[in-house]
ROPALUM-893404 format. One record per residue: residue number from 1; residue in one letter; chain; x, y, z of N, C-alpha, C, O in turn. Coordinates in pm, whole numbers, plus 32768, in hexadecimal, padded with zeros to 4 digits. Atoms other than C-alpha are relative to their C-alpha. Layout:
% residues N
<NUM "A" "A" <X Y Z> <X Y Z> <X Y Z> <X Y Z>> ...
% end
This chain:
% residues 73
<1 "M" "A" <8050 807C 802B> <F2D7 F4D6 1B03> <7F83 802F 7FC1> <7F56 7FF2 7F60>> <2 "Q" "A" <807B 7FD4 8040> <F1A0 F59E 1AB6> <8013 802A 7F72> <7FBA 8013 7F20>> <3 "Q" "A" <7FEA 7FDC 808B> <F23A F629 197A> <8019 7F85 7FAC> <7FED 7F81 7F39>> <4 "K" "A" <7FF1 807D 804E> <F2A7 F4CB 190D> <7F7E 7FBB 7FEA> <7F65 7F83 7F7E>> <5 "L" "A" <8086 803D 800E> <F148 F44B 1950> <7FAD 804C 7F94> <7F6C 800F 7F3F>> <6 "A" "A" <8049 7FAC 8063> <F0B1 F56E 1888> <8037 7FE3 7F72> <7FEA 7FDA 7F12>> <7 "K" "A" <7FC8 801B 8087> <F1A2 F529 1765> <7FCF 7F7C 7FCB> <7FAA 7F70 7F56>> <8 "R" "A" <802A 8082 802D> <F147 F3BE 175D> <7F6B 7FFC 7FDB> <7F44 7FBF 7F77>> <9 "Y" "A" <808E 7FF7 8021> <EFD3 F404 1767> <7FEB 8043 7F7D> <7F9A 8017 7F2B>> <10 "R" "A" <800C 7FB4 807D> <EFFC F500 1650> <8022 7FA3 7F89> <7FD8 7FA0 7F26>> <11 "E" "A" <7FD6 805A 8066> <F0B6 F3FD 157D> <7F94 7F96 7FE0> <7F72 7F7D 7F6C>> <12 "L" "A" <806C 8063 8013> <EFAB F2F3 15B4> <7F83 803C 7FBF> <7F4C 8003 7F61>> <13 "F" "A" <807B 7FC9 8035> <EE86 F3DA 1570> <800F 803C 7F75> <7FAC 804D 7F2E>> <14 "E" "A" <7FEE 7FD7 8089> <EF23 F460 1434> <7FF1 7F84 7FA0> <7FBD 7F90 7F31>> <15 "V" "A" <801C 807A 8054> <EF27 F2F9 13AF> <7F6F 7FDD 8006> <7F36 7FB8 7F9F>> <16 "F" "A" <8091 801F 7FF5> <EDC4 F2C1 1432> <7FB0 805C 7F9C> <7F5A 802E 7F51>> <17 "A" "A" <8044 7F9C 8055> <ED51 F404 137D> <8013 7FDE 7F6C> <7FB8 7FEB 7F1A>> <18 "K" "A" <7FDE 8021 808E> <EDFA F398 123F> <7FA4 7F8B 7FCD> <7F81 7F87 7F57>> <19 "H" "A" <8052 8074 802A> <ED29 F254 123A> <7F71 800D 802C> <7F25 7FAB 8027>> <20 "R" "A" <8088 7FEA 7FCF> <EBEB F2EF 12C2> <7F9C 7FD6 7F96> <7FA5 8001 7F23>> <21 "G" "A" <806B 8024 8059> <EAB9 F24B 1227> <8021 7F8F 7F9D> <7FC7 7F56 7F5F>> <22 "K" "A" <7FDF 8072 8059> <EB7F F149 115C> <7FFF 7F84 804F> <7FA2 7F34 8042>> <23 "M" "A" <7FFB 8080 7FB0> <EBE4 F03A 124B> <7FFB 8021 8095> <7FFE 7FC5 80E8>> <24 "L" "A" <8005 7FDB 7F75> <EBD2 F0FF 1390> <7F86 8056 8018> <7F79 80C0 7FDB>> <25 "T" "A" <8079 7FB2 7FE1> <EA87 F178 141E> <7FFA 8032 808E> <7FAE 808E 80AB>> <26 "R" "A" <8004 7FCC 7F70> <EAC8 F1A7 1592> <8084 7FD8 8048> <80CF 7F7F 8020>> <27 "V" "A" <7F93 801C 7FA2> <EBCC F1AF 16A4> <7FC3 7FF3 808A> <7F70 8046 80AE>> <28 "T" "A" <8030 8018 7F7C> <EB85 F129 1800> <8070 800C 8063> <80D9 7FCE 8054>> <29 "F" "A" <7F9E 7FF4 7F8E> <EC40 F192 193C> <7FCE 7FA6 8070> <7F56 7F9E 8089>> <30 "W" "A" <8021 8054 7F8D> <EC48 F0A1 1A61> <800F 8054 807C> <806C 803E 80C9>> <31 "G" "A" <7FFA 7FAA 7F91> <EC04 F1AC 1B62> <7FEE 8091 7FD7> <8005 80B5 7F63>> <32 "F" "A" <801C 7F73 8024> <EBAE F31C 1B72> <806B 805D 8030> <808E 80BA 7FE8>> <33 "Y" "A" <7F9E 7FAA 7FCD> <ECB4 F3B9 1C53> <8067 7FB1 804E> <804F 7F3E 8071>> <34 "D" "A" <7F96 8049 7FC8> <EDFA F35E 1CF7> <7FE2 7FC7 808F> <8024 7F6B 80BF>> <35 "G" "A" <802B 8031 7F77> <ED4C F32E 1E4E> <7FBB 7F84 7FF8> <7FAB 7F44 8060>> <36 "S" "A" <804B 807F 8003> <EC8C F205 1DCA> <8041 7F9D 7FA1> <8002 7F3C 7F78>> <37 "T" "A" <7FC4 8061 805D> <ED88 F158 1CEA> <8017 7F73 803D> <803A 7F67 80B2>> <38 "W" "A" <7FE8 8085 7FD6> <EDA3 EFE2 1D04> <8097 7FDA 7FFD> <80BF 7F6F 802A>> <39 "L" "A" <7F72 801E 8013> <EF19 EFFA 1CB9> <8052 801B 8086> <80C5 7FF2 8093>> <40 "D" "A" <7FB1 7FEE 7F7C> <EF7C F06B 1E20> <801F 7F70 803B> <7FCA 7F17 803E>> <41 "N" "A" <7FCE 807F 7FC4> <F041 EF4E 1EC1> <8004 7F8C 7FA0> <800C 7F19 7FCB>> <42 "W" "A" <7FF4 806B 8063> <F04C EE8A 1D7C> <8059 8036 7F8C> <8045 80A7 7F61>> <43 "P" "A" <7FCE 8085 7FD5> <F133 EDF2 1D04> <805C 8001 8076> <8088 7F98 80A4>> <44 "V" "A" <7F9E 7FF4 7F94> <F210 EE7B 1E19> <7FB5 8034 807A> <7F7C 80A1 8079>> <45 "K" "A" <8045 7FD7 7F87> <F181 EE86 1F78> <803E 807E 803C> <80B7 8089 804B>> <46 "G" "A" <7FD1 7F84 7FC5> <F196 EFDF 2012> <801A 806D 7F98> <8036 80DF 7FBC>> <47 "R" "A" <7FE4 7F96 8067> <F1C2 F093 1EC2> <7F78 8047 7FDD> <7F13 8007 7FC2>> <48 "T" "A" <806D 7FB0 8028> <F0D2 F1AE 1E7A> <8007 8021 7F6C> <8071 8047 7F3C>> <49 "N" "A" <7FFB 7FEA 808D> <F06E F1D9 1D0D> <7FA3 807B 7FE4> <7F41 8093 802B>> <50 "H" "A" <8046 7F87 8025> <EFEF F319 1C61> <7FE1 7FFF 7F6C> <800E 8059 7F26>> <51 "P" "A" <800D 800D 808E> <EF76 F2A8 1B0A> <7F90 8048 7FBA> <7F89 8044 7F3F>> <52 "L" "A" <807A 7FCE 803B> <EE33 F363 1AD1> <8003 8098 7FDE> <806B 80D8 7FF1>> <53 "L" "A" <8006 7F78 8036> <EDCA F4BA 1A4B> <7FE1 8067 8071> <7FF8 80DF 805F>> <54 "W" "A" <8018 7FAA 7F92> <ED5E F54A 1B9D> <8051 7FD5 8077> <8063 7F5C 808A>> <55 "D" "A" <7FAC 8027 7F91> <EE33 F551 1CD4> <7FA8 7FD5 807B> <7F2E 7FCA 8070>> <56 "R" "A" <8047 8033 7F8A> <EDD3 F4DD 1E34> <7F9F 8068 8042> <7F4A 8045 8093>> <57 "E" "A" <805C 7F96 7FD5> <ED27 F62C 1E7A> <7F99 8027 7F98> <7F57 808F 7FA1>> <58 "L" "A" <8059 7FEF 8072> <EC5C F60B 1D3A> <801C 807B 7FB0> <7FC1 80B6 7F77>> <59 "Q" "A" <7FD4 7F8D 8054> <ED1F F720 1C90> <803C 7FC7 7F7C> <8085 7F65 7F7E>> <60 "P" "A" <7FC8 8031 807E> <ED73 F6F6 1B1C> <8099 8006 7FFD> <80D6 8063 8032>> <61 "K" "A" <7F6D 8009 800E> <EED8 F692 1ACD> <8029 8033 7F72> <7FD5 8040 7F1A>> <62 "P" "A" <7FD1 7FDB 8086> <EFAC F703 19A9> <7FD7 7F97 7F95> <7FC2 7FBB 7F22>> <63 "A" "A" <8028 806D 805C> <EF52 F5B3 1908> <7F77 801D 7FC3> <7F62 8006 7F4C>> <64 "L" "A" <8087 7FE5 8037> <EDE8 F61D 18E3> <800B 8069 7F8F> <7FD0 8059 7F24>> <65 "T" "A" <7FEC 7F9A 806A> <EE53 F757 1821> <8040 7FC1 7F82> <801B 7FE1 7F11>> <66 "A" "A" <7FBC 8041 8071> <EF32 F681 1748> <7F9C 7FAB 7FAB> <7FA1 7FAB 7F30>> <67 "V" "A" <8064 8050 8044> <EE12 F595 16F5> <7FA1 805C 7FAE> <7F84 8042 7F3A>> <68 "I" "A" <8059 7FA4 8045> <ED2C F6B6 169E> <803E 8040 7F84> <8000 804B 7F1B>> <69 "E" "A" <7FB9 7FC6 8073> <EE2E F75B 15C0> <8015 7F9E 7F93> <8003 7FBE 7F1D>> <70 "A" "A" <7FF0 806A 8067> <EE7B F614 150F> <7F81 7FE5 7FB6> <7F88 7FC9 7F3E>> <71 "L" "A" <807E 801D 803D> <ED0B F5E3 14C4> <7FD0 807A 7FAC> <7F81 8069 7F4F>> <72 "Q" "A" <8031 7F89 804D> <ECD7 F74A 1443> <8057 801C 7F85> <8031 806D 7F30>> <73 "S" "A" <7FA8 7FE2 8071> <EDFC F73F 134B> <7FDE 7FA7 7F8A> <801D 7FB1 7F21>> 
% end
């Protein structure tokens, strides 16, 4: 799942980078790390979600590397 998440983040940020400064000036994340995500227990009670760039131990995930690489290309 981490590789799928990284791939999706890369795809999104490649599009964001393509439109940088034209119609897109910033990206906002609703949370900093997986331990504080508002998506746990929503929309399915009991489900744990891991949507952000840092894991529950505040370690960077492959998705963070994918974002950085997409913005550098």
